[in-house]
C-alpha beads as a LAMMPS data file, in Angstrom:
LAMMPS data file: protein, C-alpha beads

76 atoms
75 bonds

1 atom types
1 bond types

-500.0 500.0 xlo xhi
-500.0 500.0 ylo yhi
-500.0 500.0 zlo zhi

Masses

1 110.0

Atoms # bond

1 1 1 281.575 109.883 -27.098
2 1 1 283.910 112.083 -27.150
3 1 1 282.619 115.907 -27.866
4 1 1 284.148 117.917 -30.914
5 1 1 284.375 121.624 -31.218
6 1 1 282.213 122.972 -33.983
7 1 1 281.930 127.040 -35.322
8 1 1 278.202 127.404 -36.680
9 1 1 277.923 130.491 -39.404
10 1 1 274.568 131.488 -40.796
11 1 1 272.026 133.864 -40.594
12 1 1 268.681 134.504 -39.001
13 1 1 265.574 136.981 -39.986
14 1 1 265.412 140.081 -37.516
15 1 1 262.460 142.707 -38.342
16 1 1 262.837 142.212 -42.067
17 1 1 266.762 141.429 -42.111
18 1 1 268.772 138.685 -41.974
19 1 1 271.677 139.111 -39.689
20 1 1 274.768 136.935 -39.812
21 1 1 276.140 134.853 -36.727
22 1 1 278.991 132.924 -35.367
23 1 1 278.849 130.895 -32.491
24 1 1 281.282 127.731 -31.011
25 1 1 280.241 125.021 -29.063
26 1 1 280.990 121.623 -28.288
27 1 1 278.789 118.974 -29.064
28 1 1 279.076 115.315 -29.869
29 1 1 277.977 115.461 -33.628
30 1 1 276.716 117.776 -36.485
31 1 1 273.007 116.996 -36.062
32 1 1 273.291 118.377 -32.341
33 1 1 274.956 121.225 -33.148
34 1 1 272.096 122.058 -35.452
35 1 1 269.847 120.866 -32.615
36 1 1 271.553 123.660 -30.286
37 1 1 271.537 126.649 -32.402
38 1 1 267.835 125.701 -33.309
39 1 1 267.163 125.729 -29.255
40 1 1 269.537 128.228 -28.332
41 1 1 267.854 131.228 -30.704
42 1 1 264.201 130.096 -30.333
43 1 1 264.515 130.176 -26.174
44 1 1 266.940 133.332 -25.742
45 1 1 265.236 135.154 -28.810
46 1 1 261.811 133.848 -29.782
47 1 1 262.842 133.346 -33.827
48 1 1 261.239 130.325 -34.932
49 1 1 263.591 127.786 -36.825
50 1 1 262.240 128.587 -40.181
51 1 1 264.063 132.023 -39.885
52 1 1 267.277 130.373 -38.993
53 1 1 269.976 129.451 -42.388
54 1 1 272.811 127.388 -41.144
55 1 1 275.712 128.140 -43.762
56 1 1 278.366 126.322 -42.159
57 1 1 279.488 124.102 -39.866
58 1 1 283.259 123.047 -39.374
59 1 1 284.865 121.257 -36.663
60 1 1 287.720 123.402 -35.427
61 1 1 290.374 122.630 -33.213
62 1 1 291.399 123.757 -29.519
63 1 1 293.928 126.055 -31.001
64 1 1 291.375 127.917 -33.066
65 1 1 288.769 128.219 -30.501
66 1 1 287.921 131.662 -30.250
67 1 1 284.764 131.860 -27.465
68 1 1 285.687 132.721 -23.792
69 1 1 283.520 130.234 -22.498
70 1 1 284.554 127.220 -24.542
71 1 1 288.061 127.692 -24.084
72 1 1 287.126 127.892 -19.996
73 1 1 285.441 124.387 -21.342
74 1 1 288.338 122.940 -22.975
75 1 1 291.001 123.912 -19.987
76 1 1 289.512 121.766 -17.280

Bonds

1 1 1 2
2 1 2 3
3 1 3 4
4 1 4 5
5 1 5 6
6 1 6 7
7 1 7 8
8 1 8 9
9 1 9 10
10 1 10 11
11 1 11 12
12 1 12 13
13 1 13 14
14 1 14 15
15 1 15 16
16 1 16 17
17 1 17 18
18 1 18 19
19 1 19 20
20 1 20 21
21 1 21 22
22 1 22 23
23 1 23 24
24 1 24 25
25 1 25 26
26 1 26 27
27 1 27 28
28 1 28 29
29 1 29 30
30 1 30 31
31 1 31 32
32 1 32 33
33 1 33 34
34 1 34 35
35 1 35 36
36 1 36 37
37 1 37 38
38 1 38 39
39 1 39 40
40 1 40 41
41 1 41 42
42 1 42 43
43 1 43 44
44 1 44 45
45 1 45 46
46 1 46 47
47 1 47 48
48 1 48 49
49 1 49 50
50 1 50 51
51 1 51 52
52 1 52 53
53 1 53 54
54 1 54 55
55 1 55 56
56 1 56 57
57 1 57 58
58 1 58 59
59 1 59 60
60 1 60 61
61 1 61 62
62 1 62 63
63 1 63 64
64 1 64 65
65 1 65 66
66 1 66 67
67 1 67 68
68 1 68 69
69 1 69 70
70 1 70 71
71 1 71 72
72 1 72 73
73 1 73 74
74 1 74 75
75 1 75 76
């Protein structure tokens, strides 16, 4: 299966306010992206899934990628 590049936008509860986030990730489908977001925020920041709101998941082209790590991965 071929992986796609997705841009995820949303917000997460930090303290008493929501903080916006934008992440670019590679995955096969949107369900995998959701799981990666929940897993990443949970393991790195200790945020529960119920405190993360994913507002938008868009597939993007290689030309639209802004994250330097993802750019390096797709250039290999």
